[in-house]
Each structure stands twice: as structure tokens, then as C-alpha cells.
MARZADO-615179 format. One line per 8 residues: their letters; for each residue x, y, z of C-alpha. Coordinates in nm, 4 decimals, padded with zeros to 6 digits. Example, Ala and Ser with C-alpha at 12.3 -4.5 7.8 and 13.67 -1.06 7.14 Angstrom:
<pts>
as = 01.2300,-00.4500,00.7800 ~ 01.3670,-00.1060,00.7140
</pts>
This chain:
<pts>
mdiqvgdl = 07.8202,02.6482,00.9858 ~ 08.1384,02.6845,00.7782 ~ 08.2081,02.4063,00.5281 ~ 08.5752,02.3144,00.4891 ~ 08.7698,02.0847,00.2568 ~ 08.7584,01.7348,00.4044 ~ 08.4172,01.7750,00.5672 ~ 08.1568,01.5011,00.5231
virkshgg = 07.8343,01.6517,00.3927 ~ 07.4967,01.5842,00.2342 ~ 07.3053,01.7884,-00.0237 ~ 06.9849,01.9334,00.1206 ~ 06.8244,01.9645,-00.2243 ~ 06.8635,01.5882,-00.2782 ~ 06.7252,01.4887,00.0586 ~ 07.0653,01.3865,00.1936
divfkvad = 07.0650,01.0669,-00.0138 ~ 07.4446,01.0415,-00.0531 ~ 07.7299,01.1179,00.1857 ~ 08.0100,01.3166,00.0201 ~ 08.3523,01.4429,00.1165 ~ 08.4337,01.8031,00.0208 ~ 08.7338,01.7813,-00.2141 ~ 08.7646,02.1475,-00.3109
ifvdntqq = 08.5949,02.4864,-00.2681 ~ 08.5862,02.7493,-00.5441 ~ 08.4072,03.0692,-00.6471 ~ 08.2340,03.0615,-00.9871 ~ 08.1872,03.3400,-01.2430 ~ 07.8819,03.4712,-01.0590 ~ 08.0810,03.4948,-00.7353 ~ 07.8892,03.2048,-00.5812
thcvlkgl = 08.0846,02.9628,-00.3663 ~ 08.0670,02.6006,-00.4799 ~ 08.2183,02.2753,-00.3559 ~ 08.3602,01.9808,-00.5475 ~ 08.2249,01.6646,-00.3869 ~ 08.3407,01.3039,-00.3943 ~ 08.1162,01.0204,-00.2809 ~ 08.2169,00.8553,00.0454
hlrlmads = 08.1248,00.5071,-00.0815 ~ 07.9952,00.5749,-00.4333 ~ 08.2297,00.6536,-00.7228 ~ 08.0538,00.9833,-00.7932 ~ 08.1926,01.3344,-00.8365 ~ 07.9601,01.6358,-00.8190 ~ 07.9511,02.0135,-00.7769 ~ 07.7191,02.1868,-00.5335
piddleri = 07.6553,02.5389,-00.4062 ~ 07.8006,02.5575,-00.0594 ~ 07.4656,02.6831,00.0756 ~ 07.3051,02.3519,-00.0264 ~ 07.5436,02.1493,00.1895 ~ 07.5053,02.0352,00.5458 ~ 07.7641,01.8632,00.7610 ~ 07.6526,01.5221,00.8777
eaehlrne = 07.6206,01.4347,01.2429 ~ 07.8315,01.1619,01.4020 ~ 07.5274,00.9332,01.4281 ~ 07.4548,00.9718,01.0571 ~ 07.8134,00.8814,00.9699 ~ 07.8112,00.5826,01.2047 ~ 07.4917,00.4463,01.0461 ~ 07.6303,00.4990,00.6950
iirmesih = 07.9522,00.3135,00.7779 ~ 07.7603,00.0261,00.9394 ~ 07.5325,00.0003,00.6349 ~ 07.8181,-00.0012,00.3849 ~ 08.0295,-00.2446,00.5872 ~ 07.7311,-00.4775,00.6055 ~ 07.6993,-00.4705,00.2239 ~ 08.0735,-00.5280,00.1873
netlrrvm = 08.0858,-00.8175,00.4317 ~ 07.7823,-00.9876,00.2784 ~ 07.9404,-00.9667,-00.0670 ~ 08.2651,-01.1129,00.0686 ~ 08.0673,-01.3957,00.2289 ~ 07.8951,-01.4780,-00.1005 ~ 08.2306,-01.4860,-00.2796 ~ 08.3796,-01.7284,-00.0277
vrrsrere = 08.0737,-01.9561,-00.0411 ~ 08.0964,-01.9616,-00.4208 ~ 08.4692,-02.0434,-00.4116 ~ 08.4148,-02.3270,-00.1635 ~ 08.1453,-02.4760,-00.3866 ~ 08.3640,-02.4454,-00.6961 ~ 08.6585,-02.6098,-00.5170 ~ 08.4406,-02.9023,-00.4082
qlelrrae = 08.3299,-02.9528,-00.7682 ~ 08.6910,-02.9381,-00.8849 ~ 08.7974,-03.1988,-00.6297 ~ 08.5204,-03.4316,-00.7451 ~ 08.6386,-03.4065,-01.1069 ~ 09.0039,-03.4813,-01.0326 ~ 09.1365,-03.8093,-01.1643 ~ 09.2123,-04.0850,-00.9129
stkkfsff = 09.5796,-04.0756,-01.0107 ~ 09.6148,-03.7139,-00.8955 ~ 09.4122,-03.7248,-00.5747 ~ 09.7170,-03.8157,-00.3661 ~ 09.8812,-03.4822,-00.4552 ~ 09.8227,-03.1429,-00.2963 ~ 09.7341,-02.8569,-00.5275 ~ 09.7982,-02.4841,-00.4992
dlpgrvlh = 09.6018,-02.1902,-00.6367 ~ 09.7340,-01.9238,-00.8701 ~ 09.4631,-01.6620,-00.9317 ~ 09.5047,-01.3743,-01.1749 ~ 09.7137,-01.0718,-01.0694 ~ 09.5602,-00.7240,-01.0651 ~ 09.6898,-00.3758,-01.1433 ~ 09.4419,-00.1192,-01.0113
ldgdeeym = 09.4667,00.2522,-01.0975 ~ 09.2278,00.4623,-00.8907 ~ 09.1633,00.8359,-00.9014 ~ 09.0719,00.8364,-00.5321 ~ 09.3426,00.7635,-00.2749 ~ 09.1015,00.6506,-00.0032 ~ 08.9189,00.4157,-00.2395 ~ 09.2558,00.2780,-00.3493
rmclktys = 09.3380,00.1798,00.0093 ~ 08.9901,00.0325,00.0616 ~ 09.0179,-00.1752,-00.2550 ~ 09.3675,-00.3028,-00.1747 ~ 09.2447,-00.4190,00.1649 ~ 08.9594,-00.6059,-00.0044 ~ 09.1917,-00.7694,-00.2596 ~ 09.3974,-00.8932,00.0352
qlnieaeg = 09.0854,-01.0332,00.2040 ~ 09.0054,-01.2133,-00.1211 ~ 09.3591,-01.3597,-00.1496 ~ 09.4312,-01.1744,-00.4733 ~ 09.7760,-01.0349,-00.5499 ~ 09.7164,-00.6721,-00.6433 ~ 09.9263,-00.3641,-00.7114 ~ 09.7487,-00.0328,-00.6625
rwveeskq = 09.8399,00.3163,-00.7777 ~ 09.6662,00.6419,-00.6929 ~ 09.6506,00.8236,-01.0276 ~ 09.4117,01.1049,-01.1215 ~ 09.1683,00.9980,-01.3913 ~ 09.3100,01.2477,-01.6421 ~ 09.6639,01.1141,-01.5867 ~ 09.5804,00.7442,-01.6216
pevvigll = 09.6307,00.7391,-02.0024 ~ 09.9809,00.8828,-01.9527 ~ 10.1040,00.6225,-01.7051 ~ 09.9165,00.3031,-01.7898 ~ 10.1625,00.1568,-02.0412 ~ 10.4632,00.2105,-01.8152 ~ 10.2824,00.0397,-01.5263 ~ 10.1717,-00.2499,-01.7473
eeirpdil = 10.5320,-00.3021,-01.8583 ~ 10.6509,-00.2928,-01.4970 ~ 10.3876,-00.5102,-01.3285 ~ 10.2615,-00.7369,-01.6110 ~ 09.9156,-00.8005,-01.4613 ~ 09.6452,-01.0359,-01.5841 ~ 09.3703,-00.7892,-01.4959 ~ 09.3736,-00.4091,-01.5237
vltghdal = 09.1267,-00.1916,-01.3306 ~ 09.0907,00.1761,-01.4260 ~ 08.8535,00.3696,-01.2069 ~ 08.7989,00.6657,-00.9780 ~ 08.5090,00.9119,-00.9964 ~ 08.2814,01.0138,-01.2812 ~ 07.9440,01.1768,-01.3426 ~ 07.7077,01.2676,-01.6223
agngkkek = 07.7750,01.6411,-01.6052 ~ 07.5677,01.7826,-01.8918 ~ 07.6816,02.1456,-01.8609 ~ 07.4229,02.2411,-01.6026 ~ 07.1274,02.0699,-01.7715 ~ 06.8734,01.8726,-01.5732 ~ 06.9262,01.4956,-01.5571 ~ 06.6567,01.4098,-01.8129
ekdisdin = 06.7902,01.6686,-02.0600 ~ 07.1466,01.5353,-02.0712 ~ 07.2647,01.3636,-02.3889 ~ 07.4107,01.0368,-02.2638 ~ 07.5605,00.9585,-02.6057 ~ 07.7954,01.2602,-02.5941 ~ 08.1129,01.1650,-02.4098 ~ 08.1856,01.5340,-02.3488
nyrnskhf = 07.8922,01.5348,-02.1061 ~ 08.0878,01.3104,-01.8672 ~ 08.3495,01.4263,-01.6193 ~ 08.6017,01.1461,-01.6683 ~ 08.4695,00.8897,-01.9180 ~ 08.6926,01.0271,-02.1942 ~ 08.9951,00.9656,-01.9714 ~ 08.8910,00.6054,-01.9046
vaavkkar = 08.8395,00.5538,-02.2797 ~ 09.1836,00.6986,-02.3558 ~ 09.3493,00.4813,-02.0898 ~ 09.1816,00.1640,-02.2202 ~ 09.2921,00.2460,-02.5755 ~ 09.6504,00.2962,-02.4543 ~ 09.6390,-00.0346,-02.2666 ~ 09.5189,-00.2095,-02.5822
tfepsrdd = 09.8236,-00.0863,-02.7739 ~ 10.0260,-00.2771,-02.5130 ~ 09.8069,-00.5917,-02.5200 ~ 09.5318,-00.6066,-02.7850 ~ 09.3773,-00.9362,-02.6708 ~ 09.0793,-00.9134,-02.4371 ~ 09.1678,-01.2614,-02.3068 ~ 09.5350,-01.1935,-02.2351
lvifagac = 09.4673,-00.8654,-02.0514 ~ 09.1253,-00.8280,-01.8925 ~ 09.0203,-00.4653,-01.8358 ~ 08.7534,-00.3131,-01.6133 ~ 08.7067,00.0635,-01.6500 ~ 08.4645,00.3310,-01.5341 ~ 08.2948,00.4801,-01.2315 ~ 07.9556,00.6339,-01.1445
qshfeail = 07.7390,00.7125,-01.4490 ~ 08.0284,00.6441,-01.6905 ~ 07.9752,00.6104,-02.0679 ~ 07.9421,00.2302,-02.0707 ~ 07.9232,00.1845,-02.4486 ~ 08.2240,00.4051,-02.5261 ~ 08.4421,00.2321,-02.2671 ~ 08.3528,-00.1157,-02.3953
ssganfas = 08.4085,-00.0062,-02.7555 ~ 08.7550,00.1217,-02.6664 ~ 08.8606,-00.2300,-02.5654 ~ 08.7439,-00.2951,-02.2085 ~ 08.6006,-00.6336,-02.1055 ~ 08.3839,-00.4839,-01.8312 ~ 08.2651,-00.1283,-01.7737 ~ 08.0209,00.0946,-01.5901
spnrifih = 07.7492,00.2176,-01.6043 ~ 07.4863,00.0691,-01.8443 ~ 07.1978,00.2607,-01.6877 ~ 07.4112,00.5600,-01.5830 ~ 07.3560,00.4901,-01.2136 ~ 07.5966,00.5261,-00.9225 ~ 07.8313,00.2331,-00.8590 ~ 07.9838,00.1229,-00.5317
aydpvfia = 08.3515,00.1692,-00.4463 ~ 08.4024,-00.2092,-00.4363 ~ 08.2262,-00.3021,-00.7629 ~ 08.5508,-00.3153,-00.9688 ~ 08.7123,-00.5397,-00.7050 ~ 08.4373,-00.8013,-00.7128 ~ 08.4343,-00.8075,-01.0933 ~ 08.8140,-00.8559,-01.0895
ekvaftpi = 08.7782,-01.1345,-00.8303 ~ 08.5390,-01.3291,-01.0501 ~ 08.7848,-01.3116,-01.3406 ~ 09.0846,-01.3906,-01.1186 ~ 08.9257,-01.7113,-00.9839 ~ 08.7599,-01.8426,-01.3009 ~ 08.9781,-02.1231,-01.4510 ~ 09.1719,-02.0366,-01.7670
nktvdvsd = 08.9941,-02.3140,-01.9583 ~ 08.6554,-02.1577,-01.8862 ~ 08.4735,-01.8412,-01.9872 ~ 08.3639,-01.6068,-01.7120 ~ 07.9866,-01.6208,-01.6874 ~ 07.8999,-01.2556,-01.7491 ~ 07.5765,-01.2741,-01.5512 ~ 07.7598,-01.4338,-01.2563
aitasvtg = 08.0311,-01.1680,-01.2667 ~ 07.7778,-00.8860,-01.2663 ~ 07.5769,-01.0510,-00.9893 ~ 07.8976,-01.0677,-00.7852 ~ 07.9173,-00.6871,-00.7846 ~ 07.7453,-00.4725,-00.5237 ~ 07.5435,-00.2671,-00.7743 ~ 07.4408,-00.5385,-01.0210
vdgvggle = 07.3376,-00.5238,-01.3861 ~ 07.2260,-00.1595,-01.3797 ~ 07.5717,-00.0495,-01.2686 ~ 07.8179,-00.2797,-01.4465 ~ 07.8237,-00.4941,-01.7593 ~ 08.0667,-00.6644,-01.9914 ~ 08.1644,-00.9282,-02.2444 ~ 08.2413,-01.2983,-02.2338
trgkfrlg = 08.5987,-01.3297,-02.1105 ~ 08.8359,-01.6164,-02.0377 ~ 08.9234,-01.6659,-01.6701 ~ 09.2695,-01.6221,-01.5149 ~ 09.2810,-01.8899,-01.2452 ~ 09.5416,-02.1702,-01.2662 ~ 09.5716,-02.4794,-01.0482 ~ 09.9219,-02.6027,-00.9776
mpktpik = 10.0744,-02.9172,-00.8288 ~ 10.2319,-03.0398,-00.6145 ~ 10.2110,-02.8057,-00.3215 ~ 10.5360,-02.7856,-00.1267 ~ 10.4815,-02.9218,00.2258 ~ 10.5375,-02.6719,00.5056 ~ 10.7567,-02.8149,00.7845
</pts>
């Protein structure tokens, strides 16, 4: 069975644990044909000999989509339940003199740079479902440091997301032999670090511009040290395509006079504490009044 660019495949040597899309096909120095793979729902990039790949059947794809949509919808549900509870608490705290007025919400605005075009579309749809104003740009990970300042000047967001695909490459070494402290052993972590550093020359304050950066197995410590508020991946595991969105949502809807509860923000992600982490950060949500009546 011929494997072509765009095919959805699994790796036989890994027991078919992850569904990938074939992004490129190349011949290495030993004249073996390899494929560049991008995770269908995980922000992972990998290489594989073409002989190790197998196209997935329609039933397999259907089950994978159902499983991932179920995770996505359950996370959305939890977010909306949390927001409803927080709004009820806010209403209870309002002074009697202001209860006759209608209020409007102004959550933080997001600029999201993603190295994967399909993930960019998926994330923008989710921002819309979460009632977050977001601008998205499809930018290769290596090009993000070049364009980030210009986009920050143009869009002036409250929250910046820098993501795409990554992996702990390790120059062909087995997983346990890879030096996780060496940023050169990662496919794209150095690009995320460079982009965060560029963004911090534009806005040094972690409270004025909140940054999430990273993807699957990214160098968590290096990205945080470069100036990010949140990053992946503390335990070098795979993260879900929507993890950056749900972290951004928590920041966008936490009031500006409060600090984002780091544990709550991480719990709001799909992957959890093994996949994402961060620092105490001030929220970006503002409440306004009065709300203009709609006639």
C-alpha cells in the first residue's frame, strides 16, 4: 500500500497509539524512505520509516474523532459550568447600588501563532465557542520569532499563544538516552524560546502580556525562563491540540484584580499537570457597565 503526503497513518512499531498525518516524504542518506509525521490531535512531530507506517481504516478514524470530540466537548462543558459559578458569585458580591444596572463582559484578547494550519482553524473555532476575541496566524515555528513583534504591534493582544509541533528528537537516540536539558535535542523548542524573548522586548511585563508557548515534549524550563507565563511540557509528554486554548481561556476570564490560580489553569487543560505548567499571573477579564439595551 503506497503512502502519500496527506495520508492518515499509525506507526506499527508503536502499536498504533497515535494517529498522524503524513506531512512530507524524503529519502535519507542510506537511501531509505522516511516520512515526516504530524499528530492529528497531539502537537507532536516525528519521523518514521515508510515501511513502519500503515494507513488507518475509516472505522479507526471515526472512533478517533469521536473520542477526541468527546474530550473537547467535556472540557468546554467544564469551562462553562465554572464561568456560571463565578458569575453567580460576582452577582452576590455586587453592591446594592449597582444591582439595578446591567453589566457587560470584556475578556482578554488573544493572538495565536500556530505552526499547523489545521490546528489553527480548530483553535479559532474553539475560541469562538468560548466567546473569546482571537486573531490567529499560521506561521511555521522557525518563522515565529521573525514575525511576532510586528503582529504584537498590529493586534495589541492581552494574551499571546505560540505553538505548533515539537518533539524530543535526540539525534536518533532511544527515549531514555536523550538529554532533556539540551535544547538542541528538541525540534522546535529553540524557536519558541526565541519568539518569547522577542515578545518580551516588546512587552517585558508578564502581567501586561501573558504568554503561553510550546507543544509536545517541549523544553518547559527553557521556555519559562525566556519569559513565558505558561509552557509545555514539564514531563516531556504529548499535549493536546486544544491545551493552549483552555489555558488562554482561564487567563482571559480571570478578573484583572485577581491572580490566575495556576493549579486551576492547568486543570482546565486537556492534558493536565504533566503536559502544561506555569507561573502566577494576573487575569485579563474586565466587567463593564452599563450594558447598552438592545431594541
